[in-house]
Structures are given as C-alpha cells and as structure tokens.
C-alpha positions as CSV (number, residue, x, y, z in Angstrom):
1,X,78.8,91.4,103.2
2,X,78.1,93.7,106.3
3,X,80.2,97.1,106.1
4,X,81.6,97.7,109.5
5,X,81.2,101.3,110.7
6,X,84.2,103.1,112.6
7,X,84.5,106.4,114.3
8,X,88.1,107.7,114.8
9,X,88.6,110.6,117.3
10,X,91.8,112.3,116.6
11,X,93.2,112.3,113.1
12,X,96.9,112.7,113.8
13,X,99.5,110.3,112.3
14,X,98.0,107.2,114.0
15,X,94.3,108.0,113.6
16,X,94.7,109.0,110.0
17,X,96.7,105.9,109.0
18,X,94.2,103.7,110.8
19,X,91.3,105.4,109.1
20,X,93.0,105.0,105.6
21,X,93.6,101.4,106.2
22,X,89.9,100.7,107.4
23,X,88.8,102.4,104.2
24,X,91.1,100.2,102.1
25,X,89.5,97.2,103.8
26,X,86.0,98.3,102.9
27,X,84.9,99.9,106.1
28,X,83.1,103.1,106.5
29,X,84.9,105.6,108.7
30,X,83.8,108.9,110.4
31,X,86.9,110.9,111.2
32,X,86.5,113.5,114.2
33,X,89.1,116.2,115.0
34,X,89.1,119.6,116.5
35,X,91.6,120.9,114.0
36,X,89.9,122.4,110.8
37,X,93.0,121.7,108.6
38,X,93.4,118.1,109.7
39,X,89.8,117.5,108.9
40,X,90.1,119.2,105.6
41,X,93.1,117.2,104.8
42,X,91.3,113.9,105.4
43,X,87.9,114.8,103.9
44,X,88.4,112.9,100.6
45,X,90.1,110.0,102.3
46,X,87.5,108.9,104.7
47,X,83.8,108.3,104.4
48,X,82.9,111.2,106.6
49,X,84.9,113.9,108.3
50,X,83.7,116.5,110.9
51,X,85.3,119.2,112.9
52,X,84.1,118.6,116.5
53,X,84.9,118.4,120.2
54,X,84.6,114.8,121.2
55,X,84.5,115.7,124.8
56,X,81.1,117.3,124.2
57,X,78.3,114.7,124.8
58,X,75.7,116.5,122.8
59,X,78.0,116.7,119.9
60,X,78.7,112.9,120.0
61,X,75.1,112.3,120.3
62,X,74.2,114.5,117.3
63,X,76.7,112.6,115.2
64,X,75.0,109.4,116.0
65,X,78.1,107.9,117.6
66,X,76.2,105.1,119.2
67,X,75.5,103.6,115.8
68,X,79.2,102.8,115.0
69,X,80.4,99.3,115.4
70,X,83.7,100.6,117.0
71,X,85.1,104.0,118.1
72,X,88.8,104.6,118.4
73,X,90.1,107.3,120.6
74,X,93.5,108.4,119.2
75,X,93.9,111.8,120.7
76,X,97.4,112.9,120.6
77,X,98.8,114.6,123.7
78,X,95.7,115.6,125.6
79,X,95.1,112.9,128.1
80,X,92.2,114.4,129.8
81,X,90.5,114.7,126.4
82,X,91.2,111.2,125.7
83,X,89.7,109.9,128.9
84,X,86.7,112.2,128.6
85,X,86.0,111.1,125.1
86,X,86.4,107.4,126.1
87,X,83.9,107.7,129.0
88,X,81.3,109.5,126.8
89,X,81.7,106.8,124.1
90,X,81.0,104.1,126.6
91,X,78.1,106.1,128.3
92,X,76.5,106.6,124.8
93,X,76.5,102.9,124.1
94,X,79.3,102.5,121.6
95,X,79.7,98.6,121.2
96,X,83.4,98.5,121.0
97,X,85.7,101.4,122.4
98,X,89.4,101.3,121.7
99,X,91.8,103.9,123.0
100,X,95.5,104.8,122.5
101,X,97.4,105.2,125.7
102,X,100.3,107.6,125.9
103,X,101.6,105.9,129.2
104,X,101.1,103.0,131.3
105,X,99.1,105.1,133.8
106,X,97.1,106.4,131.2
107,X,96.4,102.8,130.0
108,X,95.3,101.9,133.5
109,X,92.9,104.8,133.7
110,X,91.4,103.8,130.3
111,X,91.0,100.1,131.4
112,X,89.3,101.2,134.7
113,X,86.7,103.4,132.9
114,X,85.8,100.4,130.9
115,X,87.6,100.8,127.6
116,X,87.5,97.5,125.7
117,X,90.9,97.5,124.3
118,X,93.8,99.8,125.2
119,X,96.8,100.0,122.8
120,X,100.2,101.4,123.0
121,X,101.3,101.9,119.4
122,X,104.7,103.6,120.1
123,X,105.7,100.9,122.6
124,X,104.3,97.9,120.4
125,X,106.2,99.2,117.4
126,X,109.4,99.8,119.4
127,X,109.4,96.2,120.6
128,X,108.8,94.8,117.0
129,X,111.6,96.8,115.7
130,X,114.0,95.9,118.5
131,X,113.3,92.3,117.7
132,X,113.9,92.8,114.0
133,X,117.2,94.6,114.5
134,X,118.6,91.9,116.9
135,X,117.5,89.0,114.6
136,X,118.3,89.7,111.0
137,X,116.2,86.7,110.0
138,X,113.1,88.0,111.6
139,X,110.6,89.4,109.2
140,X,107.8,90.2,111.6
141,X,106.9,89.9,115.3
142,X,103.8,90.0,117.3
143,X,103.8,89.7,121.2
144,X,100.6,87.7,122.2
145,X,101.5,88.0,126.0
146,X,104.5,88.2,128.2
147,X,105.2,84.4,127.5
148,X,104.0,83.9,124.0
149,X,104.6,85.6,120.6
150,X,104.4,84.9,116.9
151,X,107.3,85.4,114.8
152,X,107.7,85.2,111.0
153,X,111.3,84.1,110.1
154,X,113.5,83.5,107.1
155,X,114.6,80.0,107.6
156,X,118.5,79.8,108.0
157,X,120.3,78.0,105.2
158,X,121.6,75.3,107.6
159,X,117.9,74.2,108.1
160,X,116.8,74.2,104.4
161,X,115.6,71.0,103.1
162,X,115.2,69.5,106.7
163,X,111.8,68.1,107.7
164,X,110.2,69.6,110.8
165,X,110.6,66.2,112.5
166,X,114.3,66.2,111.8
167,X,114.7,69.8,113.1
168,X,112.5,69.2,116.1
169,X,112.0,72.9,116.9
170,X,109.9,72.3,120.0
171,X,112.8,70.5,121.8
172,X,115.6,72.5,120.3
173,X,114.4,75.9,120.2
174,X,111.3,76.0,122.6
175,X,109.0,77.1,119.7
176,X,106.2,75.6,117.5
177,X,105.9,76.0,113.7
178,X,102.3,77.2,113.1
179,X,102.6,77.8,109.3
180,X,105.1,77.6,106.5
181,X,105.0,80.2,103.7
182,X,106.1,78.7,100.4
183,X,105.9,79.9,96.8
184,X,103.0,77.5,96.3
185,X,101.0,78.9,99.3
186,X,100.9,78.8,103.0
187,X,100.8,75.5,104.9
188,X,98.8,75.9,108.2
189,X,99.8,73.5,111.1
190,X,102.5,71.6,109.3
191,X,103.6,68.3,110.7
C-alpha cells in the first residue's frame, strides 16, 4: 500500500486536527508553522514538523515540498501569507494544493492563482450544524452543490417497516435513498 505524503502549512486548530487525522489514516504528514511553541506541541503527533516561513521559496524548496502528494495551506488570519504560500506551492510543482479560505474574496483569489481545491471549513460546518439543529432526525449533512446534498437521517417511526416502493421518497419528498444502514450492514442502492 502506497503511503500518501502531505504537507500542512499552518498548525492551528484546523491544520493540527487535519494532520492528526491523516496520521490516523496511515499517511505521512509534514507540519510547517512559524510558531516554535505550536511546532513543539505537534512534534510527536505528526511524522515531521518544522519551524519555517512558508512564504520563503528557498525554505520550501529545501524541505523538498515538491515531493509531497498534497499540500494544505491552513494559515489562520494572514491572507497575504496564505496566498503567497499557495502560489509558491503551485510554482514548485506540488501535485495537489488545497487551501483554507477565510472569506469569499480570499477564496476567489485562491482559485484564480490555481489552487486545486478551496475549502471554507467554518462556513461548511456552520451549514451542517444549522441543518442538524432544524431537523432533529438529521445525523449528518454534506452539501455537494447548490442543488444536491447527501443527508444521513434517522427514519421517522411512521415510516418504519415500509418498503421503499410504498414510501416512494422520490415522488413524495424529492429525494433518492442511496443507502440504508442496518445492524447487519449497509445496503447500497436499495430498491
């Protein structure tokens, strides 16, 4: 099995959580941050950590950044540093560059400079939590686009025991059931 190699620039709450989860999934993670204390705190949790300025091309080059499979820019409040790091990662040939945007305008700039995937973690989590608060049967929610989403729901008691044919969720609710999670396992594309 090939081990994926990631670099995470910015080890705040988002970056450190991302790095720890990638480690749990068997990936190698290089964590980069300008703050000595943050790097020291993460040194035993990630594969490698380094105190470095990710807006310095020579520093990134010396770290061999072009050899990672994916680099994630998760710099906190410094939009200029985020943009500069993303440009350098693209220029140095990183295969996949993902960047956390702090605002819609920041996201547009990141897209225009060629970032492969722009993420809005605070906005996305806010949307998910709002859906869960409004719908008590909703366990999880992922928005795929403006018109499509995937929702994991607890089946209301009034529908228990009904077949999908009898329930006809497409006609009655405008949705398709893509999987059913039962104690015996998950049924994909149930009929």
